[in-house]
C-alpha positions as CSV (number, residue, x, y, z in Angstrom):
1,M,-23.1,42.6,79.1
2,E,-23.1,43.6,82.4
3,K,-25.3,41.3,85.1
4,L,-27.0,42.4,88.3
5,T,-28.6,40.2,91.0
6,F,-31.6,41.7,92.5
7,T,-32.5,40.2,96.1
8,L,-36.5,40.3,95.8
9,D,-38.5,40.7,99.1
10,S,-39.2,36.9,99.3
11,D,-34.9,36.9,99.4
12,E,-35.1,34.9,96.3
13,T,-32.4,36.3,93.6
14,V,-33.0,37.1,90.1
15,E,-30.3,37.9,87.4
16,F,-30.8,40.8,85.1
17,A,-28.7,41.8,82.1
18,I,-28.0,45.6,82.2
19,L,-29.1,47.1,79.0
20,E,-28.4,51.0,79.8
21,E,-28.2,53.3,82.6
22,T,-29.2,57.1,83.1
23,R,-29.3,59.6,85.7
24,I,-32.2,62.0,85.7
25,N,-32.7,64.9,88.5
26,G,-30.1,63.1,90.5
27,V,-31.4,59.8,90.3
28,N,-29.8,56.7,88.7
29,Y,-32.1,54.4,86.7
30,L,-31.4,50.8,85.2
31,L,-32.9,49.5,82.1
32,V,-32.4,45.8,82.5
33,T,-33.9,42.6,80.9
34,D,-34.1,38.7,81.7
35,A,-32.8,37.8,78.2
36,F,-29.1,37.3,78.2
37,E,-28.4,36.4,74.4
38,D,-29.1,38.7,71.7
39,E,-31.8,36.7,70.0
40,E,-33.7,35.8,72.8
41,E,-36.9,37.5,73.6
42,G,-37.3,38.7,77.2
43,E,-39.0,41.1,79.6
44,A,-37.4,44.8,80.1
45,Y,-37.5,46.7,83.5
46,I,-36.5,49.9,84.8
47,L,-35.2,49.9,87.9
48,K,-34.7,52.9,90.3
49,D,-31.8,53.6,92.8
50,T,-33.3,54.6,95.9
51,S,-30.1,53.9,98.3
52,D,-28.6,56.8,100.3
53,E,-25.1,57.8,100.7
54,T,-24.5,55.4,103.7
55,D,-25.7,52.5,102.1
56,L,-22.7,50.1,101.4
57,E,-24.8,48.4,98.4
58,A,-27.2,50.1,95.8
59,K,-30.7,49.5,96.6
60,Y,-33.0,49.2,93.5
61,E,-36.8,49.3,93.2
62,F,-39.1,48.5,90.3
63,V,-40.2,51.6,88.6
64,E,-44.2,51.1,89.0
65,D,-45.3,55.1,89.0
66,D,-47.2,55.2,85.5
67,T,-45.8,58.8,84.6
68,E,-42.3,58.0,85.9
69,L,-42.4,54.9,83.9
70,E,-43.2,56.6,80.8
71,A,-41.0,59.6,81.2
72,I,-37.9,57.3,81.9
73,S,-38.7,54.7,79.0
74,K,-38.7,57.7,76.7
75,V,-35.2,58.7,77.7
76,F,-34.1,54.9,77.3
77,A,-35.9,54.8,73.8
78,E,-33.9,57.8,72.8
79,L,-30.4,56.1,74.3
80,L,-31.2,52.9,72.6
81,E,-32.7,54.1,69.1
82,D,-32.2,50.4,68.0
83,V,-34.3,48.6,70.7
84,D,-38.0,48.5,70.5
85,I,-39.4,49.4,74.3
86,E,-43.2,48.6,74.6
87,L,-44.9,49.7,77.8
């Protein structure tokens, strides 16, 4: 499972495991979790790529808009039929 190190505004770093990724309307989204073992329960988050072409590293933000979150979570639910995603 691929890992992503996410730096928060407070400069604290958090690691996430990438479950799936997709591109919708030209925007990249990641479905990540803080659980690294298959049997381990964890929280799932959807991250949105907000970087532009000149950025050396990708910049991701948590999707917080309820409408966008619901729409993107439905896409991930279809991609991962065997995974239960709760909002």
